[in-house]
Structures are given as C-alpha cells and as structure tokens.
C-alpha positions, 0 to 999 in steps of 0.5 A: 633587640630590646623594646622597652615597654615605655617606648610603646604607645600601648604600654601600660605605664605610659598609657596611664600617664596619657589617660590622666593628662588627656594629652592626646587632646593637647591637655595639660601634662601630668606626672610621668613616666611618659611614653616615647614614640618609637623607642631607642634611636641609633642615629647620633644626635642625642645627649644627656643633660646634667646639672651638678652631676645629676641627670636632668634631661636630654637633647635630641637633634635631627637636622641633616635629614638622615635617620640611620646608624653609625655602622663603622664604630672604629673611626670618628665621624663629623655628624651635624646632628651630634655637633648641634646636640653637643653645643646644647650641652655646654654648661649641662654636659655629662660628667666625664667619669660616668660617661658610657665610655667608662663602662665595660660591656662584654669586655668593650667600652661604648663610644659616648660621642664623636663630637667635641666642644672644641669643634664648635664655631659658636661660643657661649657668649654668642648663645641666645634664648631659644625663643629669640633663636627660633624667632630670628630664624622664622622657626616655629614650635611644632605640635606632636599629637599625643606628646607636645602642644606647641601652645605651651612652648617651652616649659619647666622640667620636674625633679625626678624622685618627687611626686610631680615626676611620677616617682617618689620614695615609698612608705618606709614602713611597707618596703622594709627588710626582715629586720624592719629597716627601710629599704630606701625604695621608690614607687610610681604614683599618679597625679594625686600622689597615690601609689599606682601599683601597691602590693595586691592580692591576685584574683586568678585561680592557679590550677583551678584553685583560688587558694593558690593565688598570691596574697598581697603580703606575699607580693610585698615580701617578694618585692622587698627581698628583690629590692633588698638584694639589689641594694646589696649587689654590685652594679654592672652598668654604673661607676664607680665600682661598688655602686649598688644595682639600681632596678625596678621589680614587678610581680604579676599573676598567671594572667599577667595582671600587675600585682605590685611594683617597686624600685630602688633609688635612681633605677633607670626609667626604662626598667618600669615597663621592661621589668613588667615585660619580663615578668609577663614573658616568664609567666606566659611561656611557663603556662605549658601544661596549664589546664586552667587556662589557655596555654601559650601556643593556643594564645599565639594562634589566636593573634592575627598575622602581622601585616608588614606595611610600606611607608604609604601604609599599603601592604608590603609584598612579603609573606605575613609572619604567622604566630601559629608558625612560631608555635609550630617552630618551637614544637619542631625545635624542641622535638615535642608536639605538645610543647607550649600546649595544655597537653604538654608536660609543665615547663618553667621558662625564665626570660633567659631561656626564652631569650635563647630561643629568640636568637638568630643562631642557637646556641648563641655565639657560633654562627653555624647553628640554626635560628631559634624558633622565635627568631627570624632566620639568617637573611631575614633577621636584623635589629629591626626585624628580630622575630616574635618579639617585634612581630607581636607589637609591630602593627601597634607601633604602626598604628601609633605612628599613623595616629601621630602623623594624622593618618588615622584619628584613632590611637593604639589601645592599651594593649600591644598585641593582636593588632590587625594593621592598616591594610588598605587605608582608609578603607580597612581601619586598625582593629585589635583581636584577641587581646590578652593581659598575659602579653599586654606590653609585648614580650622581652628577650633579655634575662631578668625574670623567673616564674613563681610557684607554690609547690608545683603550681605556677602562680605568677612571675617576677621581672627585674630590669635596670642593671646588667642582665646577670644582676637582673637574673640574680635579683629575680631568682635569688630574691624570690628564693629569699622571699620564699624562706622568709614567707614559709607559705610554699612560695619558691622558684620553679621545681628544678626538674621542670625548669627549661634547662632540663629540656634535651633539644634534638640535635643540640648538645647545648641546653637552654640556660635558666639563670646566670648569676654573677660570680661574686655579686655582693658589695660587702662580701666575697660570696661566690656561686650564690645561686647554686643549689637553689 
C-alpha cells in the first residue's frame, strides 16, 4: 500500500498550504499543493479532465451510497458513479493514447474505465450549467471543513506550473548541469512566489561532528544530478516510449529535516511528499549504530501503541499494534538483538530493502515465506492494514476524519506519528506523544531512496518519486554517485560493506535488495547495468 504524504492531513507540504490559506476557518485558498482527505480511492467514479491534451483537473462522484472496490477486474461493470463521472468528462476526456490501459505494469495493462459515453442517456445538448442543475434538484453546495467553503461555490482553477499553482520553473542559474546548462527544473513556492525548499545547509552533527553535515552547495548538486539523470532516463509510466522520467527529488539530513527539493517538468504531484517520505525512511532505518542520537528501535519504542477504532470512535476490540513489537520482530527476523539499536553494527537501508521487510511474505512473490517484520501476518494483512507503515499514521488519519466530520474541533498536527487516538470520545482527546522529524510524514515502502554518507558517516538521505520504482531507485542511487564525483567532498552512497544486501538472514537464502536499476535506462544510448560496481 502506498500512502502518498500529500494525502495525509498531517503532511508537511499540504500543511503549509493550509497554514498559509487559513483554510480550516474557511479562508481564501492559496497556492498548492493541497491535501486530500484519505488518499487514493479504489471505488470507481473518478476520472481526469483534459483540455487540448493537458491535464487540468478531475471529477469524482459518489452517488450509489457504496464505497468499495472492483474485486473482479476481468469483466465490465455498470457503475452508477462512473457513468456520472463519464458524462462530466464529455469535451474534457483524457486522450486515448495516454490512458492507463496503454501503459504496461509488470506485463499487464490497467483498466481505465468500465463506462463509455455511448452508454449515457443524456447528450451534450441537454447539459445545463451546474448552478442551474443544483437549483433544479433542490441541491446545495456542501462545505467540507478544512477543504471547501460552500460560500465560494464554484471557482476557477489554476494553471499548473505557474506561481499561483504552487509550482513554477526554478531559477535557471541554480538548477544547472555540470556544464552550466539549465535543467528545466521546477520548485514549490509559497503565495509570495518564494521557493519553499531551497538548498539549505544541515544543522545536525553526524557522528557528533557538525563538520560532517551536508552543505547547501552539496544539497544543490545532489538535486541537480538527480534531476539531470531523470531528464536522461526513459520513463516507465509515460507514453510514448522514450518520454523522459518525471520526478520530484528531496534531500534531508539525519534528523529528517528538509534540506532541499526540486522537480522535473510535469512530475506527478504526489511525488512531493512521497519523495520526502522515501528520503526520511532510508535515513531513519540507516540510523542503526548511531551514537549521536536515538537509533530506530529506540524511536519506535517511544511511540504510543496504535488504537484501532470503530466507526463511532470507540476502541475496536482487538490487540493494539505495538511499535516495540515491530522493533523486536525485526531483531528476531534479522537474527540480531542489536539490529536497529545504537549498539548494533551500522547498516545502510534503502527504501527497497525496507520494503522487502514490509511485505506479507518474504521473499516477495512465493506465498510460503514468513511475513516481513514490518508487515501484518497472513490473515491480518490487507491493503487497508499493511503493518508498520499504516500503523504509524493511523490515528492521525482518524483524528483528521473526526475533525472534518465535526466530532472534534482540533485538526491533526503537522506530524503524522505519535498520535494516541481518540479512545473514549469526548473524554479522552487526541494527543501527540514523542514527535520526531525523522518520520514526520510517515514511512514509505516503495523503492526510490538511499542514505547519503560522507566517508563512513551517515549524513542524510535522498528520495525520488514520480516514475516507475526502478527509475526512482536509479535516479536516487546513480544521481548521488554522480553528485559525489562532481563534488569531490567525500559525499557518496553507503559503503558497499554496510549495505542491507550484505545481511545474512537466518533461515533465508534470499537477501534484501539494496537498489534495482533498469537494464537499459537511457533515452539516447544503450548503456546497460549502469548501477553495477557503484
């Protein structure tokens, strides 16, 4: 399960938009990207909107009172929600050649929609302005706390890539390749058109020495090399073949503090927070053996147990997931009582390695293997209850839903972890315990990040999101390598001897993977195995 950070009410990027706009009180909207209530929906009834082949928005419909998912994908269903959404796309439909059913995913193609325009009973000539339609049906605009003020009714959209959208072209003299040529990069900006996340020097002291900290110039070069590599690379999730990879890259220090972010042209919006989740996750789990700060197991043990809650916000009668147990399970699985502890040997974890530990069967694929230590076991695992990833943010999701529903007057804080939940409303309010910036917007279990080292010292992490996960993997890993060669300041990937793929797991013949790069990734040449030997 992928939990895009911008889908969480507590995520940093979306939280800034809320703070700036004061949207919780129904104030005027400001620049994005904005948050989404609960992330991605599997219920049919959502379709994108296009004008002249350019994505301009989307339409979502809930009309049948059913919120579920299509479990049988081999047939075609007649779905009321999707039919209404299809009618809304007339004149704004996605071009046929870029719909999801044109893109292969692990040898399969995705269904775009089960509904077609010729199934509709209405025609364009019957269409009325939405305001007239609502009035004729005795309908009303509905306010959604924190998202939409009905007094504003309909409003104009914004042009993505322009300052009022929150994303604009970067300074062409800052985001440049090694020859000084512009990278056609983009950045996130606030309502004053100021870059929210420029390259910034780290304020931490890796291994107790502030001289080890990443400098602003190092951060900028790491971002530039990642974006330059994306521009050279063949995309996985785009057509036509040969299109450049489109991503967001984020760099953080050892505390998870954002040091800089940059984007390619037209990178998916979700990549903003997901790249940040990835960078933080790799840095967090690579903190094994750290003596200058709390190691991963200690931080996990400091979080309150997750409270699973019924629809009426009373406690669900089930054992509470324990973060201490996740830490212990990892130590048992890896056969090392010091794993993830400050007393353990240093281990560098990429997001791919952490994802291996987060799957319901290890190794991923055969169903005979045991669950990874960060996953729920068979019988408990589902896409709605995956394990550590969801348990870390579960109660913050519930708090935000309770706020939007008017059950509590307090929205979730700008931190997704450490929430105690609403045990017996309204007597016991939500509380946040043990906040840490290391995992402020949760963890990510999809590949696409690596820790950053200076010599043998962990100094931060880079996360990349937006394209196929192998492309994300390569752009973070190979991009960091290229940045190290360009900088010549000791910055590089983790020393090979401490990478997670060197761990020998008791009872398992398969080791963790560190990165997995595409075989022939570049647009203009046929170079292969580009990550080997790094």
